[in-house]
C-alpha positions, 0 to 999 in steps of 0.5 A: 711736680711730674705726673709720672711721680703720682698715683692717679685715681679717676672718678669718672662719670660718662657723659651721654652725648659725648659718647657719640663724639669721639676724639683722638687720644694721644700717643705714648713713649712706646710709639703707639699710634693714637686711637679714638676714645669717647669723651668722658667727664670726671674728677681726678685726684692725685697723691705724690709718691714718697719716692718719686723715682719711676713709680710704675705698674700699680696693682690692686690687692684683695683688701682694696689697697694699691701696690706700686713698683718704684723701679729706680728707687728699688722699692715697693710702695703701698697706697692705702685707699682708705687713709690715703697714705703710703708705706714703702719697703726696700728691696735687695740691692739691684732688684729694680722692680718692673712689674708686680701683682698681689695674690689672693693671700695678699702676698706681693710678687714682683719682677726683679728686672735688674737682678734676674729674679722674681721677688716675694714680699710679705707686707705683714712682716716685710720679709722679701724672698728672691727666686733667681731665674736660671738664665738671669736676664731681665724679667718684665711682666708677670701674671698668675693663673687660676692654679696659683702659678706665676708666669713671666716674660724675660724680654732680652733673655728671650724666655717665658718663665714659670714659677711654682709658688709652693716650691719656688722652682722656676722653669723657663721656655725659650722664645723669640721676639723680645717678649714684654707683655703676657696674658693667659686665656681661658683655655689655659694656653699662654699667649705672648704678643711681644712688640716687634715693629708693630707686628703681632706674634704669639707663643704658647706654652701648650700646643694649640688646640681648640682655643679660639683666642689662641687660634686668632693670635696664631693666625695673626702671627703667621700672617705677620711672619709666615716663616716664623710659626707660633712657638709651642712647647709642652 
């Protein structure tokens, strides 16, 4: 049984003396340089995913259950943390879900990496609704802000997308650097740090102002690539 086909729940108890005895953690398939982490002691319990086809990006729901994107299986799975059982929902052909999140109402939103969509799954009814990105592309990572707006990256399409959940309207912003991950700071400015030969880069949807997080990200981006300023659009 391969570990990539499992959901892992770790019950960790920190060991006091080990905190001062760091050991190197391993790398990853993204060529991440190993770092130092403190040793911990704990118990890991594993449950096999029903469809073992590249299960990824688990996300918690308000009720405590865990949703998983099953990319190669074209499904969304839910792990019930009380009964330790799974449910699965089929997605439209070619969706290939990459990332997902669960909003405050328990609705699951996912990136259709294979068909250029942002999908909406209502677990109560099983209904799936797709919102197609204007440029298509390959949506990757998505996050939700405090106003309920969903933001996502389109890696090869070189865009950042904005989805209004109420209207279903998607707005796109051009960027560069193959954006993969996405984060929102407390100043309501979106910061993207795409992987580009290990050099940090940043982009914001709103013009940079007083946010210290954005200023630091922009400074790192300028230092890494002086001729490529932080991209901003209003």
